[in-house]
N, C-alpha and C positions, 0 to 999 in steps of 0.2 A: 503492500500499501503505499504511494508515496506520500509524503505529508501534507496533512492538515484533509487527505479525501474520507470523504463519508465513507460510511461502513459498504453502502450498498453501490460502493463508485461511479456516481453522481459528482460531478465536478462542480461546486459550488463556487462562489463569491472570495473564501479565501484557501482557496486549492492550490498548491504549488508542486506540479508535472516533474518528477526525472528530468536532469538537467546539466550542464555543467559548468558554474556558473563564479568566472571570476570577475575579481576588481580590477578594475584598471580606473586608467589616470590620463586622462587627454593633456595636452600642451599644445599651448594656442599660439597663433603667429604674433600674439603680442604677447609671449611668453607666460600667462597664467596658465596653473592646472585643474583640474575642472577634473571631477571625482566618477565616477561611474559601475557599470556594471555590463559586463558580457554576457549574454544564456548563449549558449549552445548546445543543438542534440546533442543527450546524454552517452550516443556510443554509433551513432554514423553522421560524417556530412553531412553540413547545411544543404539544403537544394534554393534556398534565399535568405535573401535579409533583411532584415528590417531596422532602418536609425528611427529612434521616433525624436521628440522634439516637442519639450511638457509644457504647460497653460503658463497662466501670467504671474512672474516670480511676486509679485506685489499681492496677488491675490492669494497666494496658499499652492502656487503650481509650482510641482519638482516629481523628480523620475517617479517617485511613484504616487502621484496621481491613478485611478483607479483604473484603466482602462490602459495607461502604458502597464503598468504591473501585473497584472494579467495576461497583458499579452505574451511577457516576458515570463508567468507561472506559468502554463499554454502553448507557447506555438512553437518552441522548442518540439514537446513529446510529439502534439497532435500532427501537426505539418511539417519538419524537418525544418524552422528554418529559425535564425540566426538573430537575438533582439537585443538590440546596444539600446542602453538608458547611460540618461546621463546631467548632471544638473548644470545649468546654464548658468553662467558667470554668476557670481554674490547666493547663493541659492544652497539650501542645508538641509538635507533630509537622512534618516541613521546611520546611507550608507559615510556620509563626510559634507563638508562646507564646501563649498568648487569659488577658488580667488576671484576675487576682484568685483566694483559694482553694476548694478542693473544698468542697464545701455540701450533702453527700450527699445529694443530691438534692431540696434543700430553696429552696435558690438556685436551683441551673438551671432553676426554671420560670422563670426572670427571662430566661434564652438564649432556652429554647425562645420565649421571646413577643419577643422581639429576633429571631428569624431567621421566625416565621412573617411576623413585618413586614414584613419587607426583601422577603418571597417579595411579598406581597398589594401595599407599593406599585413595586415592578416592573411589575406590571400581570402578574406570569404566571397560568398559572391556580390556578385556586382549591388547595391544594397537599393533599394525604396529607402524612403522619406515617410514617415507617418509625425505630421505636425496635429498637433489639434490645439483650436484656439489660440493665444500668441506661439505659438510652435509653428502655426499656419503662417503667422505672418513674418517672420524668420525666415523661413522656405520661400515665401512667395519675394521677399527683398534677395536674396541672398542665392539661392539654388537656382541659379540657369549654368552660374559660369561651372557648379559640378557637374550640370545632364550637357551644355556644353561639351564638356570633358571625357563623354560618357562615366564616368566613376558615378550615376541615376543612373538606373533601372524602369523610376515612378515614383510618384507621388500619391497619395491620400491623403484630403485636407476631410479632419472631421471638428466639425465647427467655424470653421473659420469666418471673424470678425468683420476684417476686412477693415479693421481701424486704421493700423497703417500706415497699407497697402494703396499708393496713390496709384491712381486710374494710366498713367503710364509705365510704373511696373507689373497692374493685371497688365495691358496689353503687352507685353515682350514675349508674356508665356502664349503668345497668338502660335506664334512659331516653333514649338516644343515640336522631338519629337516624340516621347515617351507618352506612356499614361500617363494622364493629371485626371484623379475625380478627387471629386469633393462628395464628402457625407455628412447635406445638412437636416438639422435637426425640427421638425415641423414647428416646434414650438420654441424653438433656439427664442434668447432671450437679448439673444444682439444682430442674427441675417436670419431669416426664413429663407424657404424655397422663395417663392417668386421673386423676393430679391433678390437673389443671391443671379437666380438665373439672368436677370438684367444686368448684373454687376460683372461678373461675366460672361456677360454678350461679347466683351472685346477680346473675349482669349477661346471662342467656341470652343478647340480641342477642348477645355478644361470640362467635363462631364458631370453634373450636379445634379448627383441623388437624392432626393427627396427621402426622409424617416421619418415614416407615418408614428406618431408618437411622441419620436421623441424627445430629448429636451438637452439642452447645452451641454448638461452635463451628464451625461449619458446614464443616468440613476437606473437601475437595477439590472437582473441577468440579463433577461431579454435584449433588451440594449445592447450590454455587451456582448451576446455572442454574436448578436448585427455584424456590432462592428469587427469586432473578430474573424471572423466568413465572409465577410467581403475581405479585410487584408490579407488571411490567408490565399483567397482565391481568385488576385491579384498576382502577390510573389508568386507564389505555387498552383499556376494551376489546373483546375481538380480536385483541392485537395477542401473545401468545405463540400459541404456541410460539415463543419467540425464535429467529434464527438463527443456525445454531453455527459460521458461515462467513461471512468477508467479502469483499466483490471484491478482486481484487489485479492 
């Protein structure tokens, strides 16, 4: 039985499935050390990689924000996907504190660059970026250099608020040739599906997927599974729906 698995084998909120988990440190181009964790399949090679970018630090976002923590707890075992989570500059979690000060989404571009370099240096499959809320702003502002360099395979945007991303920055995504999928909650606090479709019209290759009943924070196992199924099937096609039970 894996850590926190229920006696009936059902995968629930606190379930952590087997994986090789390694504490990592990322060093940015502006000489900061960020703390994180890499979770890899326990006994197989990864078939895909995800780099996660967490919600707003000033609103308690960190590498353990629940959807991202559950991705790392489940995807290595269920879909052979390696998951890198890390704290943006200035952010603290039980793993530790990343150096630096909050950069309003600007200097966090250095953090993203360090994370992509870390998975490339380890020889993992070309990563997908999965950003949530503030993490989507960092992607939309800074990830094009990695897409153009061939070091990012695709992008998933969870609850994109589009607060910090300008129209010009959005429009630059019209030319990308990797998949970009925005999962937009029906009842999002900041950007709901109709408005998201209108805002992303300048980059029509971004696929906006409305998620019925969901809210910005994806609270509830039903919505977590929707997100993880979507991510898994993009990163390793055919891997979803993910199992809801694990052998005990």
